[in-house]
MARBA-3410 file (N, C-alpha, C, O; in Angstrom, 1 decimal):
146
14.3,23.5,19.7,14.1,24.6,18.9,13.1,24.2,17.8,13.3,23.2,17.1 ~ 12.2,25.1,17.5,11.2,24.8,16.5,11.8,25.0,15.1,12.8,25.8,14.9 ~ 11.3,24.2,14.1,11.8,24.3,12.8,11.3,25.6,12.1,10.2,26.0,12.4 ~ 12.2,26.2,11.4,11.8,27.5,10.7,11.9,27.3,9.2,12.8,26.7,8.7 ~ 10.9,27.8,8.5,10.8,27.7,7.1,11.8,28.6,6.4,12.3,29.6,7.0
12.1,28.2,5.2,13.1,29.1,4.4,12.5,30.5,4.2,13.3,31.4,4.3 ~ 11.2,30.6,4.0,10.6,31.9,3.8,10.8,32.8,5.1,11.0,34.0,5.0 ~ 10.6,32.2,6.2,10.8,32.9,7.5,12.2,33.4,7.7,12.5,34.5,8.1 ~ 13.1,32.5,7.3,14.6,32.8,7.5,14.9,33.9,6.5,15.6,34.9,6.9 ~ 14.5,33.8,5.2,14.8,34.8,4.2,14.2,36.2,4.6,14.9,37.2,4.5
13.0,36.2,5.1,12.3,37.4,5.6,13.1,38.1,6.7,13.3,39.3,6.7 ~ 13.6,37.2,7.6,14.3,37.7,8.8,15.6,38.4,8.3,16.0,39.4,8.8 ~ 16.4,37.7,7.4,17.6,38.2,6.9,17.4,39.5,6.1,18.2,40.4,6.2 ~ 16.3,39.6,5.3,16.0,40.8,4.5,15.8,42.0,5.5,16.4,43.1,5.3 ~ 15.0,41.8,6.5,14.8,42.8,7.5,16.1,43.3,8.2,16.3,44.5,8.4
16.9,42.3,8.5,18.2,42.6,9.2,19.1,43.4,8.2,19.7,44.4,8.7 ~ 19.1,43.0,7.0,20.0,43.8,6.0,19.5,45.2,5.8,20.3,46.1,5.7 ~ 18.1,45.4,5.7,17.6,46.7,5.5,17.8,47.6,6.7,18.2,48.7,6.6 ~ 17.7,47.0,7.9,17.9,47.7,9.2,19.3,48.1,9.3,19.6,49.3,9.7 ~ 20.2,47.2,9.0,21.7,47.5,9.1,22.1,48.6,8.1,22.9,49.5,8.3
21.5,48.5,6.9,21.8,49.5,5.8,21.2,50.9,6.2,21.9,51.9,5.9 ~ 20.1,50.9,6.9,19.6,52.2,7.4,20.4,52.8,8.5,20.4,54.1,8.6 ~ 21.2,52.0,9.2,22.0,52.5,10.3,23.5,52.3,9.9,24.3,52.0,10.8 ~ 23.9,52.4,8.7,25.2,52.1,8.3,26.3,53.0,8.9,27.4,52.6,9.0 ~ 25.9,54.2,9.2,26.8,55.2,9.9,27.3,54.7,11.2,28.4,54.7,11.6
26.3,54.1,12.0,26.6,53.6,13.3,27.2,52.2,13.3,27.9,51.8,14.2 ~ 26.9,51.4,12.2,27.3,50.0,12.2,28.3,49.8,11.0,28.2,48.8,10.4 ~ 29.2,50.7,10.9,30.2,50.6,9.8,31.1,49.4,10.0,31.5,48.8,9.0 ~ 31.3,49.0,11.2,32.1,47.8,11.4,31.5,46.5,10.9,32.2,45.5,10.7 ~ 30.1,46.5,10.8,29.4,45.3,10.3,29.2,45.2,8.8,28.6,44.3,8.3
29.8,46.1,8.1,29.6,46.2,6.6,30.1,44.9,5.9,29.4,44.4,5.0 ~ 31.2,44.3,6.3,31.7,43.1,5.6,30.7,41.9,5.8,30.4,41.1,4.9 ~ 30.1,41.9,7.0,29.1,40.8,7.3,27.8,41.0,6.6,27.2,40.1,6.1 ~ 27.4,42.3,6.5,26.2,42.6,5.7,26.3,42.3,4.3,25.4,41.7,3.7 ~ 27.5,42.6,3.7,27.7,42.2,2.3,27.7,40.7,2.1,27.2,40.2,1.1
28.4,40.0,3.0,28.4,38.5,2.9,27.0,37.9,3.1,26.7,37.0,2.4 ~ 26.2,38.5,4.0,24.8,38.0,4.2,24.0,38.2,2.9,23.1,37.3,2.6 ~ 24.2,39.3,2.2,23.5,39.5,1.0,23.8,38.4,0.0,22.9,37.9,-0.7 ~ 25.1,38.1,-0.1,25.5,37.0,-1.0,24.9,35.7,-0.7,24.4,35.0,-1.5 ~ 24.9,35.4,0.6,24.4,34.1,1.1,22.9,34.1,0.9,22.3,33.0,0.5
22.2,35.2,1.1,20.7,35.2,0.8,20.4,35.0,-0.7,19.5,34.2,-1.0 ~ 21.2,35.6,-1.5,21.0,35.4,-3.0,21.3,33.9,-3.4,20.5,33.3,-4.1 ~ 22.3,33.3,-2.8,22.7,31.9,-3.0,21.6,31.0,-2.5,21.2,30.0,-3.2 ~ 21.1,31.3,-1.3,20.0,30.5,-0.7,18.7,30.5,-1.6,18.1,29.5,-1.8 ~ 18.4,31.7,-2.1,17.2,31.8,-3.0,17.4,31.0,-4.3,16.5,30.3,-4.7
18.6,31.1,-4.9,18.9,30.3,-6.1,18.8,28.8,-5.8,18.3,28.1,-6.6 ~ 19.4,28.4,-4.7,19.4,27.0,-4.3,18.0,26.5,-4.1,17.6,25.4,-4.4 ~ 17.1,27.3,-3.5,15.7,27.0,-3.3,15.0,26.8,-4.6,14.2,25.9,-4.7 ~ 15.3,27.7,-5.5,14.6,27.5,-6.9,15.1,26.3,-7.5,14.3,25.5,-8.1 ~ 16.4,25.9,-7.4,16.9,24.7,-8.0,16.3,23.5,-7.3,15.9,22.5,-8.0
16.1,23.6,-6.0,15.5,22.5,-5.3,14.1,22.2,-5.7,13.7,21.1,-5.9 ~ 13.3,23.3,-5.9,11.9,23.2,-6.3,11.9,22.6,-7.7,11.0,21.7,-8.0 ~ 12.8,23.0,-8.6,12.8,22.4,-10.0,13.2,21.0,-9.9,12.6,20.2,-10.6 ~ 14.2,20.6,-9.1,14.6,19.2,-9.0,13.4,18.3,-8.4,13.2,17.2,-8.9 ~ 12.7,18.9,-7.5,11.6,18.2,-6.9,10.5,18.0,-7.9,9.9,16.9,-8.0
10.3,19.0,-8.7,9.3,18.9,-9.8,9.7,17.8,-10.8,8.8,17.0,-11.2 ~ 10.9,17.8,-11.1,11.4,16.8,-12.1,11.3,15.4,-11.5,10.9,14.5,-12.2 ~ 11.6,15.3,-10.2,11.5,14.0,-9.6,10.0,13.5,-9.6,9.7,12.3,-9.8 ~ 9.1,14.4,-9.3,7.7,14.0,-9.3,7.2,13.6,-10.7,6.5,12.7,-10.8 ~ 7.7,14.4,-11.7,7.3,14.0,-13.1,7.9,12.7,-13.4,7.3,11.9,-14.1
9.1,12.4,-13.0,9.8,11.1,-13.3,9.0,10.0,-12.6,8.8,8.9,-13.2 ~ 8.5,10.2,-11.4,7.6,9.2,-10.7,6.3,9.0,-11.5,5.9,7.8,-11.7 ~ 5.7,10.0,-12.0,4.5,9.9,-12.8,4.8,9.1,-14.1,4.0,8.2,-14.5 ~ 5.9,9.4,-14.7,6.3,8.7,-15.9,6.5,7.2,-15.6,6.0,6.4,-16.4 ~ 7.2,6.9,-14.5,7.5,5.5,-14.2,6.1,4.8,-13.9,6.0,3.7,-14.3
5.2,5.4,-13.2,3.9,4.8,-12.9,3.2,4.5,-14.2,2.6,3.5,-14.3 ~ 3.3,5.4,-15.1,2.6,5.2,-16.4,3.2,4.0,-17.2,2.5,3.2,-17.7 ~ 4.5,4.0,-17.2,5.2,2.8,-17.9,4.8,1.5,-17.2,4.5,0.5,-17.9 ~ 4.8,1.5,-15.9,4.5,0.3,-15.2,3.0,-0.2,-15.4,2.8,-1.3,-15.6 ~ 2.1,0.8,-15.4,0.7,0.5,-15.6,0.5,-0.1,-17.0,-0.1,-1.1,-17.2
1.1,0.6,-18.0,0.9,0.1,-19.4,1.6,-1.3,-19.6,1.1,-2.1,-20.3 ~ 2.8,-1.4,-19.0,3.5,-2.7,-19.1,2.8,-3.8,-18.5,2.8,-4.9,-19.0 ~ 2.2,-3.6,-17.3,1.4,-4.7,-16.6,0.3,-5.1,-17.5,0.0,-6.3,-17.6 ~ -0.4,-4.1,-18.1,-1.5,-4.4,-19.0,-1.1,-5.3,-20.2,-1.7,-6.3,-20.5 ~ 0.1,-4.9,-20.8,0.6,-5.7,-21.9,1.0,-7.1,-21.5,0.8,-8.0,-22.2
1.7,-7.2,-20.4,2.1,-8.5,-19.9,0.9,-9.4,-19.6,0.9,-10.6,-19.9 ~ -0.2,-8.8,-19.0,-1.4,-9.6,-18.8,-2.0,-10.1,-20.1,-2.4,-11.2,-20.2 ~ -2.0,-9.2,-21.1,-2.6,-9.6,-22.4,-1.7,-10.7,-23.0,-2.3,-11.6,-23.6 ~ -0.4,-10.6,-22.9,0.5,-11.7,-23.4,0.2,-13.0,-22.7,0.1,-14.0,-23.4 ~ 0.1,-12.9,-21.4,-0.2,-14.2,-20.7,-1.5,-14.8,-21.1,-1.6,-16.0,-21.2
-2.5,-14.0,-21.2,-3.8,-14.5,-21.7,-3.7,-15.1,-23.1,-4.3,-16.1,-23.4 ~ -2.9,-14.5,-24.0,-2.7,-15.0,-25.3,-2.0,-16.3,-25.3,-2.3,-17.2,-26.0 ~ -1.0,-16.5,-24.3,-0.3,-17.7,-24.2,-1.2,-18.8,-23.8,-1.2,-20.0,-24.3 ~ -2.1,-18.5,-22.8,-3.0,-19.5,-22.3,-4.0,-19.9,-23.4,-4.4,-21.0,-23.6 ~ -4.4,-18.9,-24.2,-5.3,-19.1,-25.3,-4.7,-20.0,-26.3,-5.4,-20.9,-26.9
-3.4,-19.8,-26.6,-2.7,-20.6,-27.6,-2.5,-22.1,-27.1,-2.7,-23.0,-27.9 ~ -2.0,-22.3,-25.9,-1.6,-23.6,-25.4,-2.7,-24.3,-24.6,-2.7,-25.5,-24.5 ~ -3.7,-23.5,-24.1,-4.7,-24.1,-23.2,-4.3,-24.0,-21.7,-3.1,-24.0,-21.4 ~ -5.3,-24.0,-20.9,-5.0,-23.8,-19.5,-4.4,-25.0,-18.8,-3.9,-24.9,-17.7 ~ -4.5,-26.2,-19.4,-4.0,-27.4,-18.8,-2.6,-27.8,-19.3,-2.0,-28.7,-18.8
-2.1,-27.1,-20.3,-0.8,-27.4,-20.9,0.4,-27.2,-20.0,0.5,-26.2,-19.4 ~ 1.3,-28.2,-20.0,2.5,-28.1,-19.2,3.4,-27.1,-19.8,4.4,-26.7,-19.2 ~ 3.2,-26.7,-21.1,4.0,-25.7,-21.7,4.0,-24.4,-21.0,4.9,-23.6,-21.1 ~ 2.9,-24.1,-20.2,2.8,-22.9,-19.5,3.9,-22.7,-18.4,4.2,-21.6,-18.1 ~ 4.4,-23.8,-17.9,5.5,-23.7,-16.9,6.7,-23.1,-17.5,7.5,-22.4,-16.8
6.9,-23.2,-18.8,8.0,-22.5,-19.5,7.9,-21.0,-19.4,8.9,-20.3,-19.3 ~ 6.7,-20.5,-19.3,6.5,-19.1,-19.2,6.2,-18.6,-17.7,5.7,-17.5,-17.5 ~ 6.6,-19.5,-16.8,6.5,-19.3,-15.4,5.0,-19.1,-15.0,4.7,-18.2,-14.2 ~ 4.1,-19.9,-15.6,2.7,-19.8,-15.3,2.3,-21.2,-14.9,2.8,-22.2,-15.4 ~ 1.3,-21.3,-14.0,0.9,-22.6,-13.5,-0.2,-23.2,-14.4,-1.2,-22.5,-14.6
0.0,-24.4,-14.9,-1.1,-25.0,-15.7,-2.2,-25.5,-14.7,-1.9,-25.8,-13.5 ~ -3.4,-25.5,-15.2,-4.5,-26.0,-14.3,-4.4,-27.5,-14.2,-4.3,-28.2,-15.2 ~ -4.4,-28.0,-13.0,-4.3,-29.4,-12.8,-5.4,-29.8,-11.9,-5.8,-29.2,-10.9 ~ -6.1,-31.0,-12.3,-7.2,-31.5,-11.5,-6.7,-31.9,-10.1,-5.6,-32.4,-9.9 ~ -7.6,-31.8,-9.2,-7.3,-32.3,-7.8,-7.4,-33.8,-7.8,-8.3,-34.4,-8.5
-6.6,-34.5,-7.1,-6.7,-35.9,-7.0,-7.7,-36.2,-5.9,-7.8,-35.6,-4.8 ~ -8.6,-37.2,-6.1,-9.6,-37.6,-5.2,-8.9,-38.4,-4.0,-8.0,-39.2,-4.2 ~ -9.4,-38.1,-2.8,-8.9,-38.7,-1.6,-9.4,-40.2,-1.6,-10.5,-40.5,-1.9 ~ -8.5,-41.1,-1.4,-8.8,-42.6,-1.4,-9.4,-43.0,0.0,-10.3,-43.9,0.0 ~ -8.9,-42.4,1.0,-9.4,-42.7,2.4,-10.4,-41.6,2.9,-9.9,-40.5,3.2
-11.6,-41.9,2.9,-12.6,-40.9,3.3,-12.9,-41.2,4.8,-13.4,-42.3,5.1 ~ -12.6,-40.3,5.7,-12.8,-40.6,7.1,-14.1,-40.0,7.5,-14.6,-38.9,7.0 ~ -14.8,-40.6,8.5,-16.0,-40.1,9.0,-15.8,-38.9,9.8,-14.7,-38.8,10.5 ~ -16.7,-37.9,9.8,-16.4,-36.7,10.6,-16.4,-37.0,12.1,-17.2,-37.9,12.6 ~ -15.5,-36.4,12.8,-15.4,-36.7,14.2,-16.4,-35.8,15.0,-16.7,-34.7,14.6
-17.0,-36.4,16.0,-17.9,-35.7,16.9,-17.1,-34.8,17.8,-16.0,-35.1,18.2 ~ -17.7,-33.6,18.1,-17.1,-32.7,19.0,-17.1,-33.2,20.4,-18.2,-33.6,20.9 ~ -16.0,-33.3,21.1,-16.0,-33.8,22.5,-16.9,-33.0,23.4,-16.8,-31.8,23.3 ~ -17.6,-33.7,24.2,-18.5,-33.0,25.2,-19.8,-32.7,24.6,-20.7,-32.3,25.4 ~ -20.1,-32.7,23.3,-21.3,-32.4,22.7,-21.9,-33.7,22.0,-21.3,-34.2,21.1
-23.0,-34.1,22.5,-23.7,-35.3,21.9,-25.1,-34.9,21.5,-25.8,-34.3,22.3 ~ -25.4,-35.2,20.2,-26.7,-34.8,19.7,-27.8,-35.7,20.3,-27.5,-36.8,20.8 ~ -29.0,-35.3,20.2,-30.2,-36.1,20.7,-30.3,-37.4,19.9,-30.6,-38.4,20.4 ~ -30.0,-37.3,18.6,-30.1,-38.5,17.7,-29.1,-39.6,18.2,-29.5,-40.8,18.3 ~ -27.9,-39.2,18.5,-26.9,-40.2,19.0,-27.3,-40.8,20.3,-27.2,-42.0,20.4
-27.8,-40.0,21.2,-28.3,-40.6,22.5,-29.5,-41.5,22.3,-29.5,-42.6,22.9 ~ -30.4,-41.2,21.5,-31.6,-42.0,21.3,-31.2,-43.3,20.6,-31.8,-44.3,20.8 ~ -30.3,-43.3,19.6,-29.8,-44.5,19.0,-29.1,-45.4,19.9,-29.3,-46.6,19.8 ~ -28.4,-44.8,20.9,-27.7,-45.7,21.8,-28.7,-46.3,22.8,-28.5,-47.4,23.3 ~ -29.8,-45.6,23.1,-30.8,-46.1,24.1,-31.8,-47.0,23.4,-32.6,-47.6,24.0
-31.9,-46.9,22.0,-32.8,-47.7,21.3,-34.2,-47.0,21.1,-35.2,-47.7,20.9 ~ -34.3,-45.7,21.3,-35.5,-45.0,21.3,-35.6,-44.2,20.0,-34.6,-44.1,19.2 ~ -36.8,-43.7,19.8,-37.0,-42.8,18.6,-36.3,-41.4,19.0,-36.2,-41.1,20.1 ~ -35.8,-40.8,17.9,-35.2,-39.4,18.2,-36.3,-38.5,18.8,-37.4,-38.5,18.4 ~ -35.8,-37.6,19.7,-36.8,-36.7,20.3,-37.1,-35.6,19.2,-36.2,-35.3,18.4
-38.3,-35.1,19.3,-38.7,-34.0,18.3,-37.8,-32.8,18.5,-37.4,-32.5,19.6 ~ -37.5,-32.1,17.4,-36.6,-31.0,17.5,-37.4,-29.7,18.0,-36.8,-28.9,18.7 ~ -38.7,-29.6,17.6,-39.5,-28.5,18.0,-40.1,-28.8,19.4,-40.9,-29.7,19.5 ~ -39.7,-28.0,20.4,-40.2,-28.3,21.8,-41.6,-27.7,22.0,-42.2,-27.9,23.0 ~ -42.2,-26.9,21.1,-43.5,-26.3,21.2,-44.6,-27.2,21.0,-45.7,-27.0,21.5
-44.4,-28.3,20.2,-45.5,-29.2,20.0,-45.4,-30.4,21.0,-44.3,-31.0,21.1 ~ -46.4,-30.7,21.7,-46.4,-31.7,22.7,-47.2,-33.0,22.2,-47.0,-34.0,22.8 ~ -48.0,-32.8,21.3,-48.9,-34.0,20.9,-48.9,-34.1,19.4,-48.1,-33.5,18.7 ~ -49.7,-35.0,18.9,-49.8,-35.2,17.4,-50.3,-34.0,16.7,-51.1,-33.2,17.3 ~ -49.8,-33.7,15.5,-50.3,-32.5,14.8,-51.7,-32.7,14.3,-52.1,-33.8,14.0
-52.4,-31.6,14.2,-53.8,-31.7,13.9,-54.0,-31.3,12.4,-55.1,-31.3,11.9
END
């Protein structure tokens, strides 16, 4: 079953109430139901208005919260920059404020030579192994340059 909007339901109930009221001589037996439906329709309209107001208040509260958070983040950042300015970016005192002090990298003591990619051997490596001069990189020149 498809969803029906509140406006569609209210319009349907209004038409039904008007039609039953126009034929009240023939539909005397339905009078208690008609009266109760009028009460329910009025209650549904009031609840819909309350719902819209509550939704509006919730949206405003969300905007207020976003504003507080934005301004608070800005102030917290300013405070952190002030702390770093006061103590310096290398001070261990920053850890007290849950901030990382700048620490230099330690130099590696064992420097390893880069590994050659398996299966790929450059022309220089081959020529050194064979005791020859390295082959020229540009294949378009065949003789001495002029």
